[in-house]
C-alpha positions as CSV (number, residue, x, y, z in Angstrom):
1,M,-5.6,-34.5,8.6
2,A,-5.7,-30.2,9.0
3,F,-8.6,-30.3,6.2
4,R,-10.4,-33.2,7.9
5,Q,-10.5,-31.6,11.1
6,A,-11.8,-28.4,9.2
7,L,-14.4,-30.5,7.5
8,Q,-15.9,-31.5,11.1
9,L,-15.9,-27.8,12.8
10,A,-17.6,-26.8,9.9
11,A,-19.9,-29.4,10.4
12,C,-21.1,-28.5,13.9
13,G,-21.8,-25.3,13.1
14,L,-19.2,-23.2,13.3
15,A,-19.9,-19.3,12.3
16,G,-19.3,-18.6,7.9
17,G,-16.8,-16.4,9.0
18,S,-14.4,-18.8,11.6
19,A,-15.2,-21.3,8.8
20,A,-14.0,-19.4,5.7
21,V,-10.9,-18.7,7.5
22,L,-10.2,-21.9,8.4
23,F,-10.4,-23.2,4.6
24,S,-8.3,-20.5,3.5
25,A,-5.8,-21.4,6.6
26,V,-5.3,-25.1,5.0
27,A,-5.6,-23.3,1.1
28,V,-2.7,-21.5,2.1
29,G,-0.4,-24.5,3.1
30,K,-1.7,-26.6,0.8
31,P,1.6,-26.9,-2.4
32,R,1.0,-25.8,-5.1
33,G,2.4,-28.2,-7.9
34,G,4.1,-31.2,-5.0
35,G,7.0,-30.6,-2.5
36,D,6.9,-28.4,0.5
37,A,3.8,-26.4,1.8
38,D,4.8,-22.9,1.8
39,T,2.7,-21.9,4.7
40,R,3.1,-17.9,3.4
41,A,1.3,-16.4,1.2
42,A,2.0,-15.1,-1.9
43,E,2.0,-10.7,-1.3
44,P,-0.6,-9.7,-3.9
45,P,0.0,-6.4,-6.1
46,A,-0.8,-2.6,-3.6
47,W,-3.4,-1.8,-6.1
48,T,-5.2,-5.3,-5.8
49,A,-4.8,-5.4,-1.9
50,A,-8.1,-3.8,-0.9
51,R,-10.6,-4.6,-3.5
52,P,-14.1,-6.0,-1.7
53,G,-14.3,-10.2,-2.3
54,P,-15.4,-11.5,-5.8
55,G,-18.6,-11.1,-6.7
56,V,-18.9,-7.5,-5.3
57,W,-19.2,-4.6,-7.0
58,D,-17.2,-1.4,-5.6
59,S,-18.6,1.3,-7.0
60,N,-15.9,3.6,-5.9
61,W,-14.0,2.4,-8.3
62,D,-12.1,5.1,-9.5
63,R,-12.4,7.4,-6.2
64,R,-15.3,9.8,-8.4
65,E,-18.1,8.3,-6.5
66,P,-19.4,11.6,-4.8
67,L,-20.2,10.6,-1.4
68,S,-16.2,9.8,-1.0
69,L,-15.5,13.3,-2.3
70,I,-17.0,15.5,0.7
71,N,-15.4,15.7,4.1
72,L,-17.9,15.0,6.0
73,K,-16.3,16.3,9.1
74,K,-16.7,19.6,7.9
75,R,-20.8,19.0,7.4
76,N,-23.2,22.3,8.8
77,V,-25.2,20.7,11.6
78,E,-27.9,23.0,10.8
79,S,-28.7,22.6,7.3
80,G,-28.3,19.0,7.1
81,E,-29.3,16.9,4.3
82,E,-30.4,19.6,2.3
83,E,-26.7,20.9,2.4
84,L,-25.3,17.6,1.7
85,A,-27.8,17.1,-1.1
86,S,-26.4,20.2,-3.2
87,R,-22.7,19.5,-2.9
88,L,-23.6,15.7,-4.2
89,D,-24.5,17.0,-6.5
90,H,-21.1,19.5,-7.4
91,Y,-19.6,15.9,-7.5
92,K,-22.1,13.8,-10.1
93,A,-20.8,13.1,-12.9
94,K,-23.5,13.8,-15.9
95,A,-21.8,12.9,-18.8
96,T,-21.7,9.1,-20.4
97,R,-17.9,8.1,-21.1
98,H,-17.4,5.7,-24.6
99,I,-13.5,4.5,-24.8
100,F,-12.7,2.3,-27.7
101,L,-9.3,0.5,-27.3
102,I,-7.6,0.0,-31.0
103,R,-4.8,-3.0,-30.5
104,H,-2.0,-1.6,-33.5
105,S,-1.7,-3.8,-36.8
106,Q,0.8,-7.0,-37.7
107,Y,3.7,-5.1,-37.6
108,N,7.6,-6.6,-38.6
109,V,8.8,-8.9,-35.0
110,D,12.1,-9.6,-36.2
111,G,13.2,-6.2,-35.7
112,S,16.0,-5.6,-33.7
113,L,14.8,-2.0,-32.1
114,E,11.3,-1.4,-30.9
115,K,12.3,1.6,-33.7
116,D,12.6,-1.1,-36.5
117,R,9.2,-2.9,-35.0
118,T,6.9,-1.3,-37.7
119,L,3.7,-2.1,-39.7
120,T,4.2,-4.8,-42.3
121,P,2.2,-3.9,-45.5
122,L,-1.1,-6.2,-43.9
123,G,-0.6,-4.0,-41.3
124,R,-1.3,-1.2,-43.2
125,E,-4.2,-2.4,-44.3
126,Q,-5.5,-3.5,-41.2
127,A,-5.1,-0.5,-40.2
128,E,-6.6,1.7,-43.1
129,L,-9.6,-1.1,-42.6
130,T,-9.6,0.1,-38.7
131,G,-10.0,3.8,-39.1
132,L,-12.7,3.0,-41.9
133,R,-14.9,1.0,-39.3
134,L,-14.6,4.1,-36.8
135,A,-14.8,6.6,-39.2
136,S,-18.2,4.6,-40.6
137,L,-19.6,4.3,-37.2
138,G,-20.7,8.6,-37.2
139,L,-19.6,9.4,-33.5
140,K,-17.6,12.8,-33.0
141,F,-14.4,11.6,-31.4
142,N,-12.7,13.8,-29.4
143,K,-9.3,12.8,-29.0
144,I,-6.9,10.0,-30.2
145,V,-4.2,8.8,-27.2
146,H,-1.9,7.1,-28.5
147,S,1.1,4.9,-27.3
148,S,4.7,6.0,-28.4
149,M,6.2,2.3,-29.7
150,T,6.3,2.6,-34.0
151,R,4.0,0.1,-33.9
152,A,1.4,2.1,-32.3
153,V,2.5,5.6,-33.8
154,E,1.6,4.1,-37.4
155,T,-1.5,2.6,-36.9
156,T,-1.9,6.4,-35.2
157,D,-0.7,7.8,-38.4
158,I,-3.6,5.6,-40.5
159,I,-6.6,5.8,-38.9
160,S,-6.1,9.5,-37.9
161,K,-6.2,9.6,-41.8
162,H,-9.6,8.7,-41.5
163,L,-10.8,11.1,-38.8
164,P,-9.9,14.8,-39.9
165,G,-9.9,16.9,-37.0
166,V,-9.5,14.6,-34.1
167,S,-6.5,16.0,-32.1
168,R,-3.8,12.5,-31.1
169,V,-1.8,12.7,-28.3
170,S,1.5,10.2,-27.0
171,T,1.8,9.0,-24.5
172,D,4.9,6.3,-22.5
173,L,2.3,5.1,-20.6
174,L,0.7,2.9,-23.0
175,R,3.6,1.2,-24.1
176,E,3.5,-2.3,-24.1
177,G,4.4,-4.4,-21.3
178,A,3.9,-7.3,-18.4
179,P,1.1,-5.9,-15.8
180,I,0.2,-8.3,-13.4
181,E,1.9,-12.1,-13.6
182,P,-0.7,-14.6,-15.0
183,D,-2.9,-17.1,-13.7
184,P,-2.8,-19.7,-14.4
185,P,0.9,-19.3,-14.2
186,V,2.8,-19.3,-18.3
187,S,6.1,-21.1,-18.0
188,H,7.8,-19.1,-20.7
189,W,6.5,-16.0,-19.3
190,K,8.4,-12.6,-17.1
191,P,10.5,-12.5,-14.2
192,E,9.1,-10.7,-11.4
193,A,10.9,-7.3,-11.6
194,V,9.0,-7.1,-14.8
195,Y,5.9,-6.5,-13.7
196,Y,7.7,-5.3,-10.6
197,E,8.3,-2.1,-13.1
198,D,5.3,-2.7,-16.2
199,G,3.1,-3.3,-13.3
200,A,3.2,-0.5,-12.1
201,R,3.3,1.6,-14.5
202,I,-0.2,-0.2,-16.8
203,E,-1.7,0.2,-13.7
204,A,-0.7,4.6,-13.5
205,A,-2.3,4.4,-17.2
206,F,-5.5,2.4,-16.1
207,R,-5.9,5.0,-13.0
208,N,-5.4,8.0,-15.5
209,Y,-7.6,7.7,-18.7
210,I,-9.7,5.4,-17.3
211,H,-12.7,6.7,-15.0
212,R,-15.9,8.3,-14.9
213,A,-16.5,11.3,-16.2
214,D,-15.7,14.5,-15.1
215,A,-18.8,16.2,-12.6
216,K,-17.7,19.6,-15.4
217,Q,-18.4,17.2,-18.9
218,E,-21.5,17.9,-20.3
219,E,-21.9,15.7,-22.8
220,D,-21.2,11.8,-23.3
221,S,-18.3,11.8,-24.8
222,Y,-15.9,9.1,-27.7
223,E,-12.1,8.4,-26.8
224,I,-9.6,6.6,-29.0
225,F,-6.7,5.1,-27.2
226,I,-4.7,3.3,-29.7
227,C,-1.7,0.2,-27.8
228,H,-1.5,-2.9,-27.0
229,A,-3.0,-6.0,-26.7
230,N,-1.4,-6.9,-23.1
231,V,-2.1,-3.2,-21.8
232,I,-6.2,-3.5,-23.2
233,R,-6.7,-7.0,-22.1
234,Y,-5.4,-5.7,-18.2
235,I,-7.7,-2.8,-18.6
236,V,-10.5,-4.7,-19.6
237,C,-10.1,-6.9,-16.6
238,R,-9.6,-3.7,-13.8
239,A,-12.4,-2.5,-15.4
240,L,-14.7,-4.4,-15.1
241,Q,-13.5,-5.7,-12.1
242,F,-12.9,-9.3,-13.1
243,P,-9.4,-10.7,-11.8
244,P,-6.4,-9.0,-13.4
245,E,-4.7,-11.9,-13.5
246,G,-6.6,-13.3,-15.7
247,W,-5.6,-10.9,-18.9
248,L,-3.6,-13.9,-20.7
249,R,-6.4,-15.8,-20.6
250,L,-8.4,-13.5,-23.3
251,S,-7.1,-12.8,-27.1
252,L,-7.3,-9.6,-29.3
253,N,-6.5,-9.3,-32.7
254,N,-4.1,-6.7,-34.9
255,G,-6.7,-3.9,-35.1
256,S,-9.5,-4.5,-33.6
257,I,-11.6,-2.9,-31.7
258,T,-12.5,-3.1,-27.9
259,H,-15.8,-0.8,-25.8
260,L,-15.9,0.4,-23.0
261,V,-18.8,2.3,-21.8
262,I,-18.1,4.3,-18.1
263,R,-21.5,5.7,-17.0
264,P,-22.0,9.0,-15.0
265,N,-23.0,6.3,-11.9
266,G,-19.8,4.5,-12.2
267,R,-21.0,1.2,-14.1
268,V,-18.6,-0.2,-16.8
269,A,-20.2,-2.0,-19.5
270,L,-18.4,-3.9,-22.2
271,R,-20.0,-3.0,-25.8
272,T,-17.1,-5.6,-27.8
273,L,-13.9,-7.3,-26.7
274,G,-11.9,-7.4,-30.0
275,D,-14.1,-7.0,-33.0
276,T,-12.7,-7.4,-36.0
277,G,-15.5,-8.4,-37.7
278,F,-15.2,-5.7,-40.2
279,M,-12.1,-7.2,-41.4
280,P,-11.7,-9.9,-44.2
281,P,-11.0,-13.5,-43.3
282,D,-7.6,-13.0,-45.2
283,K,-6.3,-9.3,-43.4
284,I,-7.2,-11.2,-39.4
285,T,-3.9,-11.5,-37.5
286,R,-3.2,-12.3,-34.1
287,S,0.5,-11.6,-34.4
């Protein structure tokens, strides 16, 4: 009945904003899978609450939009627009960041402890192929940041041999975890407490590593991040401003290369997602 009344009101010329509220109210009251309706809207994670609506690009997604870094209250009235332009230029990024997200190679999933989940012989071959592929690109890589988990460390060890002189840094932020409850839901997935803990850490990794270049950076950078499928999928969704709850709809092979580009104006492009075209078919796995 409520839905029919909402339709009648909308048809009578109700203002668009009010109609949207009505339809939203009806949707909240509708049970998802049968049973009694729960009129309480699900509370989204804190980092998703203030995002623009679907289809609206947030130009200040990394909080590095020049205008947002200036305290306009301290603006000199006499110098006016000239001073503002100068201050904006001081905060503007000049370089492009190329982010290469590498999923670790195949590993022993039966290890009882994390340290026992080492790369399989095939996994070591995959890492060699990924290292060769990265080296063949002829790019001047600036650094390698990798997860501190065993399978990521071992993958990094092998890839690094093909990129001599590139510094490497280990971090716990990029460790595997459950970033956010996926939609559509998966019955065998994690309890809410896991998302609460892992999600905050993985979101911190995104904020720490994925952003436009610093204003002091003069040349384009090429950075490698070696980590895990869940982390990479979440980062891709967040960077492209797609609903992060959709991360589980993406699939990544072991040793795959995902290439994100972040322009000085904050625009983000996905060059490749989970590329393993450089591997023979019999070397490709997703475990």
